[in-house]
NUGUFI-836682 format. One record per residue: residue number from 1; x, y, z of N, C-alpha, C in turn. Coordinates in steps of 0.05 Angstrom, whole numbers. Atoms other than C-alpha are relative to their C-alpha. Example, Ala and Ser with C-alpha at 12.3 -4.5 7.8 and 13.67 -1.06 7.14 Angstrom:
# residues 2
SITE  num     n_x     n_y     n_z    ca_x    ca_y    ca_z     c_x     c_y     c_z
SITE    1      18     -24       0     246     -90     156      18      24       0
SITE    2     -16     -24      -1     273     -21     143     -15      22      14
END
This chain:
# residues 135
SITE  num     n_x     n_y     n_z    ca_x    ca_y    ca_z     c_x     c_y     c_z
SITE    1      11     -27       5    1677    1980    1921      22      20      -5
SITE    2     -18     -21       7    1712    2039    1892     -15      27       2
SITE    3      13     -26      -1    1698    2113    1904      21      21      -9
SITE    4     -18     -21      10    1729    2171    1866     -15      26      -4
SITE    5      11     -27       6    1717    2245    1860      10       8     -28
SITE    6      -7      -6      28    1716    2265    1787     -14      26      -9
SITE    7      12     -23      12    1702    2327    1746      -8      -8     -29
SITE    8      11       7      27    1658    2318    1684      -5      26     -14
SITE    9       5     -22      17    1658    2369    1628     -18     -10     -23
SITE   10      19       9      20    1596    2360    1584       1      19     -24
SITE   11       3     -17      24    1595    2385    1512     -28      11      -1
SITE   12      26     -14       2    1538    2432    1495     -23     -19      -8
SITE   13      21      18      11    1499    2377    1458      -9     -20      21
SITE   14       7      20     -19    1497    2333    1520     -14      10      26
SITE   15      10     -10     -25    1472    2379    1575     -29      -7       5
SITE   16      29       7      -4    1399    2359    1563      -4     -31       0
SITE   17       2      29       0    1415    2284    1563       2     -12      28
SITE   18      -1      12     -26    1406    2237    1623      25     -16       5
SITE   19     -26      14      -2    1480    2219    1628       3     -12      28
SITE   20      -4      10     -27    1484    2213    1704     -21     -21       8
SITE   21      21      19      -5    1418    2176    1707       8     -28     -11
SITE   22      -9      25      12    1448    2123    1661      22     -13      17
SITE   23     -21      12     -17    1507    2114    1708     -13     -16      23
SITE   24      14      14     -21    1458    2094    1762     -15     -24     -11
SITE   25      18      21      11    1409    2053    1720      16     -22     -14
SITE   26     -14      20      17    1457    2018    1672      25     -12      13
SITE   27     -25       9     -11    1520    2012    1715       0      -3      30
SITE   28       3       4     -29    1493    2008    1786      20      16      16
SITE   29     -18     -18     -14    1535    2067    1809     -15      20      17
SITE   30      11     -21     -17    1520    2115    1866      15      26      -5
SITE   31     -14     -25       4    1536    2188    1859      -8      21      21
SITE   32       5     -22     -17    1541    2249    1903       9      25     -15
SITE   33      -8     -24      15    1540    2316    1867      12      20      20
SITE   34     -15     -19     -17    1592    2361    1899      -2      28     -10
SITE   35       3     -26      12    1584    2418    1850     -10      -5     -28
SITE   36      11       3      27    1546    2428    1785      -6      28     -12
SITE   37       6     -23      16    1539    2481    1732      -9     -10     -27
SITE   38      11      12      25    1493    2455    1677     -22      18      -9
SITE   39      20     -18      11    1454    2503    1633      -6      -9     -28
SITE   40       9       8      26    1414    2484    1572      13      18     -22
SITE   41     -12     -15      22    1450    2505    1508      28       9       5
SITE   42     -28      -7      -6    1517    2514    1542      15     -25       9
SITE   43     -16      22     -11    1574    2469    1564      -7      -3      30
SITE   44       7       6     -28    1563    2435    1631      24     -10      15
SITE   45     -21       9     -17    1607    2418    1690     -12     -13      25
SITE   46       9      13     -24    1595    2369    1747      24     -11      15
SITE   47     -20      13     -17    1639    2349    1805     -16     -21      16
SITE   48      14      22     -12    1617    2280    1828      18     -17      17
SITE   49     -13      22     -13    1637    2229    1879     -15     -24     -10
SITE   50      13      23      13    1623    2164    1841       9     -25      15
SITE   51      -6      24     -16    1619    2098    1879     -14     -24     -11
SITE   52      12      25       9    1607    2026    1859      22     -21      -2
SITE   53     -20      21       5    1640    1960    1842      19       9     -21
SITE   54     -21      -8      18    1705    1969    1805      -7      -5     -29
SITE   55       7       7      27    1680    1933    1743     -22      19     -11
SITE   56      21     -18       9    1617    1976    1740      10      28      -3
SITE   57     -12     -27       2    1657    2039    1754      15       3     -26
SITE   58     -15      -1      25    1704    2024    1696     -18       1     -24
SITE   59      19      -1      22    1645    2010    1650     -14      27      -2
SITE   60      12     -27      -1    1612    2075    1672      18      21     -11
SITE   61     -20     -19      11    1675    2114    1657       3      -3     -30
SITE   62      -2       5      29    1680    2082    1588     -25      11     -14
SITE   63      25     -11      11    1607    2101    1576       2      30      -3
SITE   64      -3     -29       0    1621    2173    1594      19       9     -23
SITE   65     -19      -6      22    1682    2174    1547     -13      -3     -27
SITE   66      13       5      26    1640    2145    1491     -20      21      -7
SITE   67      18     -22       5    1592    2203    1499      14      27      -4
SITE   68     -16     -24       3    1649    2253    1492       0      18      24
SITE   69      -2     -15     -25    1647    2274    1565      30      -1       8
SITE   70     -28      -1     -10    1716    2298    1588       0      -5      30
SITE   71      -1       8     -28    1734    2266    1654      27       6      12
SITE   72     -25      -6     -14    1787    2290    1703      -3      -8      29
SITE   73       1       4     -29    1804    2269    1774      -1      27      14
SITE   74       3     -25     -14    1785    2323    1823      26      10      11
SITE   75     -24      -8     -13    1853    2324    1856      18      18     -18
SITE   76     -16     -16      18    1884    2356    1793     -10      29       0
SITE   77      12     -26       4    1837    2415    1798       2      19      24
SITE   78      -2     -16     -24    1849    2440    1869      30       5       4
SITE   79     -28      -7       0    1915    2477    1873       6      20      22
SITE   80      -9     -21     -19    1953    2514    1927      27       9     -11
SITE   81     -25     -12       9    2008    2561    1904      18       2      25
SITE   82     -17       1     -24    2063    2545    1954      16      26       4
SITE   83     -15     -26      -3    2100    2611    1940     -18      22      12
SITE   84      18     -20     -10    2038    2652    1956      -9      -6      29
SITE   85      11       8     -26    2017    2612    2018      18      10      23
SITE   86     -15     -11     -23    2038    2647    2083      -4     -17      25
SITE   87       6      18     -22    2012    2590    2127     -13      15      24
SITE   88      13     -15     -20    1968    2639    2164     -22     -16      15
SITE   89      19      18     -13    1916    2585    2179     -29       9      -2
SITE   90      27      -9       3    1854    2625    2160     -18     -21     -13
SITE   91      15      20      15    1832    2569    2114      -8     -25      16
SITE   92       4      25     -16    1835    2513    2166     -28      -2      11
SITE   93      26       4     -13    1771    2526    2205     -24       0     -20
SITE   94      23       0      19    1728    2537    2142      -2     -25     -16
SITE   95       0      24      17    1747    2471    2109     -19     -21      13
SITE   96      19      18     -12    1688    2424    2120       9     -29       1
SITE   97      -9      28       1    1727    2360    2106      29      -4      10
SITE   98     -27       1     -11    1794    2375    2140      21      -6     -21
SITE   99     -21       2      21    1833    2378    2075      23      19       5
SITE  100     -21     -19      -8    1872    2436    2105       3      -3      30
SITE  101      -5       5     -28    1904    2421    2172      27      13       8
SITE  102     -25     -11     -10    1958    2451    2216      18     -23       9
SITE  103     -20      20      -8    2021    2408    2223      10       9      27
SITE  104      -6      -8     -27    2034    2408    2298      28      10       5
SITE  105     -28      -7      -5    2110    2412    2298       8      27     -13
SITE  106      -9     -24      15    2121    2465    2244     -20      23       0
SITE  107      22     -20       1    2053    2501    2249      -6       8     -29
SITE  108       6      -5      28    2051    2499    2172     -26     -13      -7
SITE  109      26      11       9    1986    2486    2136       6     -22     -21
SITE  110      -3      23      18    1983    2418    2102     -26      -1     -16
SITE  111      23       3      17    1936    2411    2042      -1     -29     -10
SITE  112       4      27       8    1910    2341    2032     -22       0     -22
SITE  113      19      -4      22    1879    2347    1963     -19     -24      -5
SITE  114      18      23       3    1849    2276    1964     -25       3      16
SITE  115      23      -5     -16    1802    2299    2018     -18      22     -10
SITE  116      13     -24      10    1782    2362    1982     -25      -6     -17
SITE  117      24       3      16    1711    2368    1954      -5      25     -17
SITE  118       1     -24      18    1724    2434    1917     -24      18       7
SITE  119      22     -18      -8    1673    2474    1958       7      30      -4
SITE  120     -11     -27       6    1717    2536    1946      -1      19      24
SITE  121       0     -17     -23    1710    2563    2017      28      11       6
SITE  122     -28      -8      -5    1786    2565    2024       9      22     -21
SITE  123      -7     -19      21    1792    2603    1958     -10      28       7
SITE  124      12     -26      -7    1745    2658    1982      13      13      24
SITE  125     -10     -12     -25    1777    2667    2050      30       4       1
SITE  126     -30      -1      -1    1852    2660    2034      10      28      -6
SITE  127     -10     -28       4    1885    2729    2045      20       3     -23
SITE  128     -19      -4      22    1944    2718    1998      -9     -12     -27
SITE  129      11      13      24    1900    2682    1946      17     -23     -10
SITE  130     -17      22       7    1943    2620    1948     -16     -25     -10
SITE  131      17      23       7    1884    2571    1937     -15       6     -26
SITE  132      15      -3      25    1855    2561    1867     -14     -26      -6
SITE  133      15      23      10    1802    2514    1840      -3       3     -30
SITE  134       1      -1      30    1808    2499    1766     -17     -24     -10
SITE  135      17      21      11    1754    2461    1729       2       0     -30
END
């Protein structure tokens, strides 16, 4: 089994198509929608955690590419500006998946972007605006 968090950018012509349904039906993949912005007649965006057998996962990704869906790993989209971060720790208690934690010896905030689900709570609460989510 493989599980990855990915960002899908749908062209305007595909937002009314059952793309994610086909991932389940044709490729036996499970998905968890972490974030979605899909409006008829406009470009769409979905952040998914996609899970399944590696072979099926790879075939599903190829299917998405063949439909002209732009695919990016989620970890590229969550960014912390190290120069802006003051390590105040305000973001730590709001993170639902512990992607932001306090390093015990230095008391600095560690950002583990592989855990991040792009909920944007840290972006909203960060006093120096060091956290950014880019889709």
